[in-house]
Each structure stands twice: as C-alpha cells, then as structure tokens.
N, CA, C, O and the ligand as a Tripos MOL2 file, in Angstrom:
@<TRIPOS>MOLECULE
protein
  273   271    69     0     0
PROTEIN
NO_CHARGES

@<TRIPOS>ATOM
      1 N           0.8430   -1.2000    0.0000 N.3       1 MET1
      2 CA          0.0000    0.0000    0.0000 C.3       1 MET1
      3 C           0.8770    1.2480    0.0000 C.2       1 MET1
      4 O           1.8590    1.3310    0.7370 O.2       1 MET1
      5 N           0.5180    2.1850   -0.8110 N.am      2 VAL2
      6 CA          1.2930    3.4140   -0.9270 C.3       2 VAL2
      7 C           0.9830    4.3290    0.2560 C.2       2 VAL2
      8 O          -0.1780    4.6060    0.5580 O.2       2 VAL2
      9 N           2.0300    4.7880    0.9120 N.am      3 PRO3
     10 CA          1.7990    5.7480    2.0070 C.3       3 PRO3
     11 C           1.1010    6.9850    1.4750 C.2       3 PRO3
     12 O           1.4410    7.4950    0.4070 O.2       3 PRO3
     13 N           0.1510    7.4470    2.2060 N.am      4 GLN4
     14 CA         -0.5910    8.6070    1.7350 C.3       4 GLN4
     15 C          -0.9520    9.5170    2.8920 C.2       4 GLN4
     16 O          -1.1120    9.0850    4.0330 O.2       4 GLN4
     17 N          -1.0730   10.7610    2.5660 N.am      5 ARG5
     18 CA         -1.5090   11.7360    3.5600 C.3       5 ARG5
     19 C          -2.8980   12.1990    3.1910 C.2       5 ARG5
     20 O          -3.2110   12.4160    2.0200 O.2       5 ARG5
     21 N          -3.7140   12.3460    4.1950 N.am      6 GLN6
     22 CA         -5.0610   12.8120    3.9250 C.3       6 GLN6
     23 C          -5.2800   14.1350    4.6410 C.2       6 GLN6
     24 O          -4.7590   14.3610    5.7330 O.2       6 GLN6
     25 N          -6.0500   14.9940    4.0180 N.am      7 PRO7
     26 CA         -6.3690   16.2680    4.6790 C.3       7 PRO7
     27 C          -7.0600   16.0270    6.0080 C.2       7 PRO7
     28 O          -7.8160   15.0670    6.1550 O.2       7 PRO7
     29 N          -6.8070   16.8810    6.9570 N.am      8 SER8
     30 CA         -7.3230   16.6520    8.3010 C.3       8 SER8
     31 C          -8.8420   16.7180    8.3540 C.2       8 SER8
     32 O          -9.4580   16.1740    9.2710 O.2       8 SER8
     33 N          -9.4520   17.3870    7.3650 N.am      9 PHE9
     34 CA        -10.9110   17.4690    7.3970 C.3       9 PHE9
     35 C         -11.5520   16.1430    7.0300 C.2       9 PHE9
     36 O         -12.7550   15.9560    7.2140 O.2       9 PHE9
     37 N         -10.7440   15.2140    6.5080 N.am     10 GLN10
     38 CA        -11.2940   13.9310    6.0890 C.3      10 GLN10
     39 C         -11.1770   12.9190    7.2160 C.2      10 GLN10
     40 O         -10.5280   11.8850    7.0600 O.2      10 GLN10
     41 N         -11.7890   13.2040    8.3240 N.am     11 ARG11
     42 CA        -11.6860   12.2920    9.4670 C.3      11 ARG11
     43 C         -12.9320   11.4380    9.5370 C.2      11 ARG11
     44 O         -13.7650   11.6090   10.4260 O.2      11 ARG11
     45 N         -13.0550   10.5300    8.6110 N.am     12 MET12
     46 CA        -14.2250    9.6780    8.5740 C.3      12 MET12
     47 C         -13.9190    8.3510    9.2610 C.2      12 MET12
     48 O         -12.8130    7.8220    9.1500 O.2      12 MET12
     49 N         -14.8920    7.8320    9.9580 N.am     13 GLU13
     50 CA        -14.6960    6.5580   10.6350 C.3      13 GLU13
     51 C         -14.7020    5.4020    9.6410 C.2      13 GLU13
     52 O         -13.9570    4.4350    9.8030 O.2      13 GLU13
     53 N         -15.5290    5.5020    8.6300 N.am     14 ALA14
     54 CA        -15.6360    4.4190    7.6560 C.3      14 ALA14
     55 C         -14.8030    4.7570    6.4340 C.2      14 ALA14
     56 O         -15.2920    5.3690    5.4850 O.2      14 ALA14
     57 N         -13.5340    4.3500    6.4640 N.am     15 SER15
     58 CA        -12.6580    4.5610    5.3240 C.3      15 SER15
     59 C         -12.6940    3.3370    4.4350 C.2      15 SER15
     60 O         -12.8850    2.2130    4.8980 O.2      15 SER15
     61 N         -12.5100    3.5760    3.1620 N.am     16 LEU16
     62 CA        -12.3950    2.4520    2.2390 C.3      16 LEU16
     63 C         -10.9240    2.1260    2.0500 C.2      16 LEU16
     64 O         -10.1330    2.9640    1.6190 O.2      16 LEU16
     65 N         -10.5750    0.8840    2.3840 N.am     17 LEU17
     66 CA         -9.2020    0.4370    2.1780 C.3      17 LEU17
     67 C          -9.2290   -0.9120    1.4830 C.2      17 LEU17
     68 O         -10.1730   -1.6900    1.6200 O.2      17 LEU17
     69 N          -8.1640   -1.1650    0.7340 N.am     18 ALA18
     70 CA         -8.0860   -2.4370    0.0340 C.3      18 ALA18
     71 C          -7.7300   -3.5410    1.0230 C.2      18 ALA18
     72 O          -6.7360   -3.4460    1.7430 O.2      18 ALA18
     73 N          -8.5460   -4.5850    1.0510 N.am     19 CYS19
     74 CA         -8.2610   -5.7270    1.9140 C.3      19 CYS19
     75 C          -7.3170   -6.6710    1.1910 C.2      19 CYS19
     76 O          -7.5670   -7.0200    0.0370 O.2      19 CYS19
     77 N          -6.2290   -7.0960    1.8450 N.am     20 PRO20
     78 CA         -5.2570   -7.9980    1.2000 C.3      20 PRO20
     79 C          -5.8270   -9.3860    0.9180 C.2      20 PRO20
     80 O          -5.3440  -10.0910    0.0310 O.2      20 PRO20
     81 N          -6.8420   -9.7730    1.6630 N.am     21 LYS21
     82 CA         -7.4390  -11.0980    1.4350 C.3      21 LYS21
     83 C          -8.5850  -11.0440    0.4380 C.2      21 LYS21
     84 O          -8.6460  -11.8360   -0.5030 O.2      21 LYS21
     85 N          -9.5010  -10.0890    0.6590 N.am     22 CYS22
     86 CA        -10.6890  -10.0060   -0.1900 C.3      22 CYS22
     87 C         -10.3780   -9.4040   -1.5540 C.2      22 CYS22
     88 O         -11.1400   -9.5840   -2.5040 O.2      22 CYS22
     89 N          -9.2490   -8.6830   -1.6510 N.am     23 LYS23
     90 CA         -8.8280   -8.0670   -2.9220 C.3      23 LYS23
     91 C          -9.7850   -6.9850   -3.3990 C.2      23 LYS23
     92 O          -9.8170   -6.6520   -4.5830 O.2      23 LYS23
     93 N         -10.5480   -6.4510   -2.4910 N.am     24 VAL24
     94 CA        -11.4390   -5.3540   -2.8480 C.3      24 VAL24
     95 C         -11.3460   -4.2740   -1.7680 C.2      24 VAL24
     96 O         -10.8640   -4.5240   -0.6630 O.2      24 VAL24
     97 N         -11.8100   -3.0860   -2.1010 N.am     25 ALA25
     98 CA        -11.8800   -2.0240   -1.1130 C.3      25 ALA25
     99 C         -13.0860   -2.2520   -0.2190 C.2      25 ALA25
    100 O         -14.2080   -2.4250   -0.6940 O.2      25 ALA25
    101 N         -12.8370   -2.2490    1.0710 N.am     26 VAL26
    102 CA        -13.9090   -2.5340    2.0230 C.3      26 VAL26
    103 C         -14.0280   -1.3670    3.0090 C.2      26 VAL26
    104 O         -13.0460   -0.6760    3.2780 O.2      26 VAL26
    105 N         -15.2300   -1.1530    3.5440 N.am     27 PRO27
    106 CA        -15.4220   -0.1050    4.5610 C.3      27 PRO27
    107 C         -14.8830   -0.5680    5.9040 C.2      27 PRO27
    108 O         -15.6210   -1.1130    6.7250 O.2      27 PRO27
    109 N         -13.5890   -0.3480    6.1230 N.am     28 VAL28
    110 CA        -12.8920   -0.9450    7.2510 C.3      28 VAL28
    111 C         -13.3740   -0.3980    8.5890 C.2      28 VAL28
    112 O         -13.9000    0.7110    8.6790 O.2      28 VAL28
    113 N         -13.1810   -1.1960    9.6050 N.am     29 ARG29
    114 CA        -13.4590   -0.7760   10.9800 C.3      29 ARG29
    115 C         -12.1560   -0.3200   11.6140 C.2      29 ARG29
    116 O         -11.0950   -0.9060   11.3980 O.2      29 ARG29
    117 N         -12.2640    0.7350   12.3980 N.am     30 LYS30
    118 CA        -11.0780    1.3120   13.0280 C.3      30 LYS30
    119 C         -10.9910    0.8330   14.4700 C.2      30 LYS30
    120 O         -11.9710    0.8820   15.2130 O.2      30 LYS30
    121 N          -9.8080    0.3700   14.8550 N.am     31 ARG31
    122 CA         -9.6410   -0.1220   16.2230 C.3      31 ARG31
    123 C          -8.3830    0.4760   16.8290 C.2      31 ARG31
    124 O          -7.3220    0.4810   16.2040 O.2      31 ARG31
    125 N          -8.5060    0.9700   18.0270 N.am     32 LEU32
    126 CA         -7.3570    1.5400   18.7200 C.3      32 LEU32
    127 C          -6.4130    0.4340   19.1710 C.2      32 LEU32
    128 O          -6.8130   -0.4950   19.8720 O.2      32 LEU32
    129 N          -5.1640    0.5490   18.7610 N.am     33 LEU33
    130 CA         -4.1680   -0.4770   19.0830 C.3      33 LEU33
    131 C          -3.2970   -0.0580   20.2550 C.2      33 LEU33
    132 O          -3.1930   -0.7640   21.2580 O.2      33 LEU33
    133 N          -2.6740    1.1030   20.1090 N.am     34 LEU34
    134 CA         -1.6760    1.5410   21.0710 C.3      34 LEU34
    135 C          -1.7900    3.0450   21.2700 C.2      34 LEU34
    136 O          -2.2080    3.7790   20.3740 O.2      34 LEU34
    137 N          -1.4190    3.4740   22.4280 N.am     35 ILE35
    138 CA         -1.2840    4.9110   22.6470 C.3      35 ILE35
    139 C           0.1960    5.2110   22.7550 C.2      35 ILE35
    140 O           0.8590    4.8220   23.7170 O.2      35 ILE35
    141 N           0.7040    5.9120   21.7470 N.am     36 LEU36
    142 CA          2.1260    6.1910   21.6550 C.3      36 LEU36
    143 C           2.3930    7.6570   21.9740 C.2      36 LEU36
    144 O           1.4890    8.4920   21.9340 O.2      36 LEU36
    145 N           3.6580    7.9520   22.2920 N.am     37 PRO37
    146 CA          4.0140    9.3550   22.5740 C.3      37 PRO37
    147 C           3.6770   10.2740   21.4090 C.2      37 PRO37
    148 O           3.3140   11.4330   21.6110 O.2      37 PRO37
    149 N           3.7980    9.7580   20.1870 N.am     38 GLU38
    150 CA          3.5410   10.6110   19.0240 C.3      38 GLU38
    151 C           2.0810   10.6000   18.5870 C.2      38 GLU38
    152 O           1.7040   11.3240   17.6660 O.2      38 GLU38
    153 N           1.2760    9.8000   19.2300 N.am     39 GLY39
    154 CA         -0.1430    9.7980   18.8720 C.3      39 GLY39
    155 C          -0.7720    8.4430   19.1500 C.2      39 GLY39
    156 O          -0.1240    7.5430   19.6850 O.2      39 GLY39
    157 N          -2.0310    8.3060   18.7850 N.am     40 ASN40
    158 CA         -2.7260    7.0470   18.9640 C.3      40 ASN40
    159 C          -2.5950    6.1970   17.7120 C.2      40 ASN40
    160 O          -2.8220    6.6680   16.5970 O.2      40 ASN40
    161 N          -2.2260    4.9450   17.9100 N.am     41 LYS41
    162 CA         -2.0830    4.0480   16.7640 C.3      41 LYS41
    163 C          -3.3540    3.2230   16.6030 C.2      41 LYS41
    164 O          -3.8050    2.5450   17.5260 O.2      41 LYS41
    165 N          -3.9130    3.3040   15.4030 N.am     42 TYR42
    166 CA         -5.1110    2.5410   15.0930 C.3      42 TYR42
    167 C          -4.8030    1.5210   14.0190 C.2      42 TYR42
    168 O          -3.8730    1.6960   13.2310 O.2      42 TYR42
    169 N          -5.5920    0.4490   13.9880 N.am     43 GLU43
    170 CA         -5.5260   -0.4450   12.8500 C.3      43 GLU43
    171 C          -6.9010   -0.5060   12.2160 C.2      43 GLU43
    172 O          -7.9220   -0.3140   12.8760 O.2      43 GLU43
    173 N          -6.9050   -0.7770   10.9260 N.am     44 TYR44
    174 CA         -8.1400   -0.8810   10.1690 C.3      44 TYR44
    175 C          -8.3930   -2.3320    9.8350 C.2      44 TYR44
    176 O          -7.5470   -3.0070    9.2490 O.2      44 TYR44
    177 N          -9.5690   -2.8060   10.2150 N.am     45 LEU45
    178 CA         -9.9000   -4.2160   10.0250 C.3      45 LEU45
    179 C         -10.9710   -4.3860    8.9590 C.2      45 LEU45
    180 O         -11.9200   -3.6060    8.8780 O.2      45 LEU45
    181 N         -10.8030   -5.4140    8.1500 N.am     46 CYS46
    182 CA        -11.8250   -5.7710    7.1660 C.3      46 CYS46
    183 C         -13.0430   -6.3280    7.9040 C.2      46 CYS46
    184 O         -12.8970   -7.2150    8.7450 O.2      46 CYS46
    185 N         -14.2400   -5.8220    7.6040 N.am     47 PRO47
    186 CA        -15.4480   -6.3130    8.2880 C.3      47 PRO47
    187 C         -15.8300   -7.7220    7.8760 C.2      47 PRO47
    188 O         -16.6380   -8.3660    8.5450 O.2      47 PRO47
    189 N         -15.2590   -8.2090    6.7800 N.am     48 GLN48
    190 CA        -15.6450   -9.5320    6.2920 C.3      48 GLN48
    191 C         -14.7170  -10.6340    6.7830 C.2      48 GLN48
    192 O         -15.1850  -11.7040    7.1750 O.2      48 GLN48
    193 N         -13.3980  -10.3870    6.7690 N.am     49 CYS49
    194 CA        -12.4620  -11.4510    7.1360 C.3      49 CYS49
    195 C         -11.5680  -11.0580    8.3090 C.2      49 CYS49
    196 O         -10.7430  -11.8550    8.7560 O.2      49 CYS49
    197 N         -11.7320   -9.8220    8.8130 N.am     50 SER50
    198 CA        -10.9890   -9.3450    9.9810 C.3      50 SER50
    199 C          -9.4920   -9.2250    9.7430 C.2      50 SER50
    200 O          -8.7190   -9.1680   10.6990 O.2      50 SER50
    201 N          -9.0710   -9.1870    8.4840 N.am     51 SER51
    202 CA         -7.6720   -8.9280    8.1920 C.3      51 SER51
    203 C          -7.3480   -7.4710    8.4810 C.2      51 SER51
    204 O          -8.2100   -6.5960    8.3890 O.2      51 SER51
    205 N          -6.0900   -7.2270    8.8310 N.am     52 THR52
    206 CA         -5.6470   -5.8520    9.0060 C.3      52 THR52
    207 C          -5.3770   -5.2390    7.6370 C.2      52 THR52
    208 O          -4.5320   -5.7230    6.8830 O.2      52 THR52
    209 N          -6.0950   -4.1840    7.3290 N.am     53 CYS53
    210 CA         -5.9510   -3.5510    6.0160 C.3      53 CYS53
    211 C          -4.9550   -2.3960    6.0700 C.2      53 CYS53
    212 O          -4.5230   -1.9020    5.0290 O.2      53 CYS53
    213 N          -4.5950   -1.9700    7.2600 N.am     54 GLY54
    214 CA         -3.6400   -0.8810    7.3670 C.3      54 GLY54
    215 C          -3.6370   -0.3380    8.7790 C.2      54 GLY54
    216 O          -4.5220   -0.6400    9.5790 O.2      54 GLY54
    217 N          -2.6330    0.4640    9.0730 N.am     55 THR55
    218 CA         -2.5590    1.0940   10.3740 C.3      55 THR55
    219 C          -2.2930    2.5790   10.1880 C.2      55 THR55
    220 O          -1.8110    3.0140    9.1420 O.2      55 THR55
    221 N          -2.6050    3.3250   11.1900 N.am     56 THR56
    222 CA         -2.3900    4.7620   11.1180 C.3      56 THR56
    223 C          -2.0790    5.2820   12.5140 C.2      56 THR56
    224 O          -2.5030    4.7140   13.5200 O.2      56 THR56
    225 N          -1.3330    6.3680   12.5470 N.am     57 ILE57
    226 CA         -1.0900    7.0490   13.8120 C.3      57 ILE57
    227 C          -1.7140    8.4270   13.7310 C.2      57 ILE57
    228 O          -1.3810    9.2240   12.8540 O.2      57 ILE57
    229 N          -2.6120    8.6970   14.6440 N.am     58 GLU58
    230 CA         -3.2760    9.9910   14.6540 C.3      58 GLU58
    231 C          -2.7760   10.8160   15.8270 C.2      58 GLU58
    232 O          -2.8730   10.4130   16.9860 O.2      58 GLU58
    233 N          -2.2500   11.9600   15.4990 N.am     59 LYS59
    234 CA         -1.8350   12.8660   16.5560 C.3      59 LYS59
    235 C          -3.0400   13.6320   17.0740 C.2      59 LYS59
    236 O          -4.1170   13.6230   16.4780 O.2      59 LYS59
    237 N          -2.8280   14.2880   18.1900 N.am     60 ASP60
    238 CA         -3.9110   15.0700   18.7680 C.3      60 ASP60
    239 C          -4.3200   16.2210   17.8610 C.2      60 ASP60
    240 O          -5.4700   16.6590   17.8820 O.2      60 ASP60
    241 N          -3.3700   16.7090   17.0620 N.am     61 ASP61
    242 CA         -3.7040   17.8310   16.1860 C.3      61 ASP61
    243 C          -4.4200   17.3740   14.9190 C.2      61 ASP61
    244 O          -4.7300   18.1940   14.0540 O.2      61 ASP61
    245 N          -4.6830   16.0810   14.8020 N.am     62 GLY62
    246 CA         -5.4660   15.6070   13.6780 C.3      62 GLY62
    247 C          -4.6490   15.1660   12.4980 C.2      62 GLY62
    248 O          -5.2060   14.6870   11.5100 O.2      62 GLY62
    249 N          -3.3380   15.3110   12.5700 N.am     63 GLU63
    250 CA         -2.5200   14.8740   11.4470 C.3      63 GLU63
    251 C          -2.5520   13.3590   11.3560 C.2      63 GLU63
    252 O          -2.4700   12.6650   12.3690 O.2      63 GLU63
    253 N          -2.6690   12.8570   10.1570 N.am     64 ARG64
    254 CA         -2.7970   11.4210    9.9750 C.3      64 ARG64
    255 C          -1.6770   10.9190    9.0730 C.2      64 ARG64
    256 O          -1.3830   11.5000    8.0280 O.2      64 ARG64
    257 N          -1.0660    9.8330    9.5050 N.am     65 ARG65
    258 CA          0.0800    9.3170    8.7500 C.3      65 ARG65
    259 C          -0.0400    7.8010    8.6350 C.2      65 ARG65
    260 O          -0.0420    7.0930    9.6410 O.2      65 ARG65
    261 N          -0.1400    7.3180    7.4220 N.am     66 PHE66
    262 CA         -0.2110    5.8840    7.2240 C.3      66 PHE66
    263 C           1.1920    5.3070    7.2690 C.2      66 PHE66
    264 O           2.1160    5.8680    6.6800 O.2      66 PHE66
    265 N           1.3590    4.1790    7.9720 N.am     67 ILE67
    266 CA          2.6820    3.5990    8.0810 C.3      67 ILE67
    267 C           2.7300    2.2040    7.4870 C.2      67 ILE67
    268 O           3.7340    1.5070    7.6330 O.2      67 ILE67
    269 N           1.6890    1.7920    6.8350 N.am     68 SER68
    270 CA          1.7460    0.5210    6.1200 C.3      68 SER68
    271 C           0.7390    0.5330    5.0060 C.2      68 SER68
    272 O           0.6180   -0.4480    4.2710 O.2      68 SER68
    273 ZN        -11.2060   -8.9470    3.8480 Zn       69 ZN69
@<TRIPOS>BOND
     1     1     2 1
     2     2     3 1
     3     3     4 2
     4     3     5 am
     5     5     6 1
     6     6     7 1
     7     7     8 2
     8     7     9 am
     9     9    10 1
    10    10    11 1
    11    11    12 2
    12    11    13 am
    13    13    14 1
    14    14    15 1
    15    15    16 2
    16    15    17 am
    17    17    18 1
    18    18    19 1
    19    19    20 2
    20    19    21 am
    21    21    22 1
    22    22    23 1
    23    23    24 2
    24    23    25 am
    25    25    26 1
    26    26    27 1
    27    27    28 2
    28    27    29 am
    29    29    30 1
    30    30    31 1
    31    31    32 2
    32    31    33 am
    33    33    34 1
    34    34    35 1
    35    35    36 2
    36    35    37 am
    37    37    38 1
    38    38    39 1
    39    39    40 2
    40    39    41 am
    41    41    42 1
    42    42    43 1
    43    43    44 2
    44    43    45 am
    45    45    46 1
    46    46    47 1
    47    47    48 2
    48    47    49 am
    49    49    50 1
    50    50    51 1
    51    51    52 2
    52    51    53 am
    53    53    54 1
    54    54    55 1
    55    55    56 2
    56    55    57 am
    57    57    58 1
    58    58    59 1
    59    59    60 2
    60    59    61 am
    61    61    62 1
    62    62    63 1
    63    63    64 2
    64    63    65 am
    65    65    66 1
    66    66    67 1
    67    67    68 2
    68    67    69 am
    69    69    70 1
    70    70    71 1
    71    71    72 2
    72    71    73 am
    73    73    74 1
    74    74    75 1
    75    75    76 2
    76    75    77 am
    77    77    78 1
    78    78    79 1
    79    79    80 2
    80    79    81 am
    81    81    82 1
    82    82    83 1
    83    83    84 2
    84    83    85 am
    85    85    86 1
    86    86    87 1
    87    87    88 2
    88    87    89 am
    89    89    90 1
    90    90    91 1
    91    91    92 2
    92    91    93 am
    93    93    94 1
    94    94    95 1
    95    95    96 2
    96    95    97 am
    97    97    98 1
    98    98    99 1
    99    99   100 2
   100    99   101 am
   101   101   102 1
   102   102   103 1
   103   103   104 2
   104   103   105 am
   105   105   106 1
   106   106   107 1
   107   107   108 2
   108   107   109 am
   109   109   110 1
   110   110   111 1
   111   111   112 2
   112   111   113 am
   113   113   114 1
   114   114   115 1
   115   115   116 2
   116   115   117 am
   117   117   118 1
   118   118   119 1
   119   119   120 2
   120   119   121 am
   121   121   122 1
   122   122   123 1
   123   123   124 2
   124   123   125 am
   125   125   126 1
   126   126   127 1
   127   127   128 2
   128   127   129 am
   129   129   130 1
   130   130   131 1
   131   131   132 2
   132   131   133 am
   133   133   134 1
   134   134   135 1
   135   135   136 2
   136   135   137 am
   137   137   138 1
   138   138   139 1
   139   139   140 2
   140   139   141 am
   141   141   142 1
   142   142   143 1
   143   143   144 2
   144   143   145 am
   145   145   146 1
   146   146   147 1
   147   147   148 2
   148   147   149 am
   149   149   150 1
   150   150   151 1
   151   151   152 2
   152   151   153 am
   153   153   154 1
   154   154   155 1
   155   155   156 2
   156   155   157 am
   157   157   158 1
   158   158   159 1
   159   159   160 2
   160   159   161 am
   161   161   162 1
   162   162   163 1
   163   163   164 2
   164   163   165 am
   165   165   166 1
   166   166   167 1
   167   167   168 2
   168   167   169 am
   169   169   170 1
   170   170   171 1
   171   171   172 2
   172   171   173 am
   173   173   174 1
   174   174   175 1
   175   175   176 2
   176   175   177 am
   177   177   178 1
   178   178   179 1
   179   179   180 2
   180   179   181 am
   181   181   182 1
   182   182   183 1
   183   183   184 2
   184   183   185 am
   185   185   186 1
   186   186   187 1
   187   187   188 2
   188   187   189 am
   189   189   190 1
   190   190   191 1
   191   191   192 2
   192   191   193 am
   193   193   194 1
   194   194   195 1
   195   195   196 2
   196   195   197 am
   197   197   198 1
   198   198   199 1
   199   199   200 2
   200   199   201 am
   201   201   202 1
   202   202   203 1
   203   203   204 2
   204   203   205 am
   205   205   206 1
   206   206   207 1
   207   207   208 2
   208   207   209 am
   209   209   210 1
   210   210   211 1
   211   211   212 2
   212   211   213 am
   213   213   214 1
   214   214   215 1
   215   215   216 2
   216   215   217 am
   217   217   218 1
   218   218   219 1
   219   219   220 2
   220   219   221 am
   221   221   222 1
   222   222   223 1
   223   223   224 2
   224   223   225 am
   225   225   226 1
   226   226   227 1
   227   227   228 2
   228   227   229 am
   229   229   230 1
   230   230   231 1
   231   231   232 2
   232   231   233 am
   233   233   234 1
   234   234   235 1
   235   235   236 2
   236   235   237 am
   237   237   238 1
   238   238   239 1
   239   239   240 2
   240   239   241 am
   241   241   242 1
   242   242   243 1
   243   243   244 2
   244   243   245 am
   245   245   246 1
   246   246   247 1
   247   247   248 2
   248   247   249 am
   249   249   250 1
   250   250   251 1
   251   251   252 2
   252   251   253 am
   253   253   254 1
   254   254   255 1
   255   255   256 2
   256   255   257 am
   257   257   258 1
   258   258   259 1
   259   259   260 2
   260   259   261 am
   261   261   262 1
   262   262   263 1
   263   263   264 2
   264   263   265 am
   265   265   266 1
   266   266   267 1
   267   267   268 2
   268   267   269 am
   269   269   270 1
   270   270   271 1
   271   271   272 2
@<TRIPOS>SUBSTRUCTURE
     1 MET1         2 RESIDUE 1 A MET
     2 VAL2         6 RESIDUE 1 A VAL
     3 PRO3        10 RESIDUE 1 A PRO
     4 GLN4        14 RESIDUE 1 A GLN
     5 ARG5        18 RESIDUE 1 A ARG
     6 GLN6        22 RESIDUE 1 A GLN
     7 PRO7        26 RESIDUE 1 A PRO
     8 SER8        30 RESIDUE 1 A SER
     9 PHE9        34 RESIDUE 1 A PHE
    10 GLN10       38 RESIDUE 1 A GLN
    11 ARG11       42 RESIDUE 1 A ARG
    12 MET12       46 RESIDUE 1 A MET
    13 GLU13       50 RESIDUE 1 A GLU
    14 ALA14       54 RESIDUE 1 A ALA
    15 SER15       58 RESIDUE 1 A SER
    16 LEU16       62 RESIDUE 1 A LEU
    17 LEU17       66 RESIDUE 1 A LEU
    18 ALA18       70 RESIDUE 1 A ALA
    19 CYS19       74 RESIDUE 1 A CYS
    20 PRO20       78 RESIDUE 1 A PRO
    21 LYS21       82 RESIDUE 1 A LYS
    22 CYS22       86 RESIDUE 1 A CYS
    23 LYS23       90 RESIDUE 1 A LYS
    24 VAL24       94 RESIDUE 1 A VAL
    25 ALA25       98 RESIDUE 1 A ALA
    26 VAL26      102 RESIDUE 1 A VAL
    27 PRO27      106 RESIDUE 1 A PRO
    28 VAL28      110 RESIDUE 1 A VAL
    29 ARG29      114 RESIDUE 1 A ARG
    30 LYS30      118 RESIDUE 1 A LYS
    31 ARG31      122 RESIDUE 1 A ARG
    32 LEU32      126 RESIDUE 1 A LEU
    33 LEU33      130 RESIDUE 1 A LEU
    34 LEU34      134 RESIDUE 1 A LEU
    35 ILE35      138 RESIDUE 1 A ILE
    36 LEU36      142 RESIDUE 1 A LEU
    37 PRO37      146 RESIDUE 1 A PRO
    38 GLU38      150 RESIDUE 1 A GLU
    39 GLY39      154 RESIDUE 1 A GLY
    40 ASN40      158 RESIDUE 1 A ASN
    41 LYS41      162 RESIDUE 1 A LYS
    42 TYR42      166 RESIDUE 1 A TYR
    43 GLU43      170 RESIDUE 1 A GLU
    44 TYR44      174 RESIDUE 1 A TYR
    45 LEU45      178 RESIDUE 1 A LEU
    46 CYS46      182 RESIDUE 1 A CYS
    47 PRO47      186 RESIDUE 1 A PRO
    48 GLN48      190 RESIDUE 1 A GLN
    49 CYS49      194 RESIDUE 1 A CYS
    50 SER50      198 RESIDUE 1 A SER
    51 SER51      202 RESIDUE 1 A SER
    52 THR52      206 RESIDUE 1 A THR
    53 CYS53      210 RESIDUE 1 A CYS
    54 GLY54      214 RESIDUE 1 A GLY
    55 THR55      218 RESIDUE 1 A THR
    56 THR56      222 RESIDUE 1 A THR
    57 ILE57      226 RESIDUE 1 A ILE
    58 GLU58      230 RESIDUE 1 A GLU
    59 LYS59      234 RESIDUE 1 A LYS
    60 ASP60      238 RESIDUE 1 A ASP
    61 ASP61      242 RESIDUE 1 A ASP
    62 GLY62      246 RESIDUE 1 A GLY
    63 GLU63      250 RESIDUE 1 A GLU
    64 ARG64      254 RESIDUE 1 A ARG
    65 ARG65      258 RESIDUE 1 A ARG
    66 PHE66      262 RESIDUE 1 A PHE
    67 ILE67      266 RESIDUE 1 A ILE
    68 SER68      270 RESIDUE 1 A SER
    69 ZN69       273 GROUP 0 **** ****
C-alpha cells in the first residue's frame, strides 16, 4: 500500500481500504491499538475477514500518517 496523507478534514470513521485477502476495497473498521508518545495508533480491520488492512497514527492535532 502506498503511504498517503489525507487532509485533516477527512476524518471519517468508515474509510475504504483495500483488503489484502478479499482483494477489494472494504469499509474498514477502526480499532485503537496503542497509545504512543507521538499519537494514537489505530488499525483498520476488514469487516468480512478481519484482516488488518492498514494502520495509522493519529496525533492530537489531527494529522494522519499511514505507516503501512
Ligand atoms: Zn477482507
């Protein structure tokens, strides 16, 4: 997956991400994984097969950075 930055106004809970198993874009579920010094780390889960479709770290200021 290509790292991408999204504008801070796009803070939607239901993001579409490509699932590595289903091979389609799915409306992933967001789950809090870790609370890190640089922000909260979330993972995105496929609602159909529960695969991890990606992770993100969200800072308090709303900046979002994909790391996988
Ligand atoms: Zn899936």
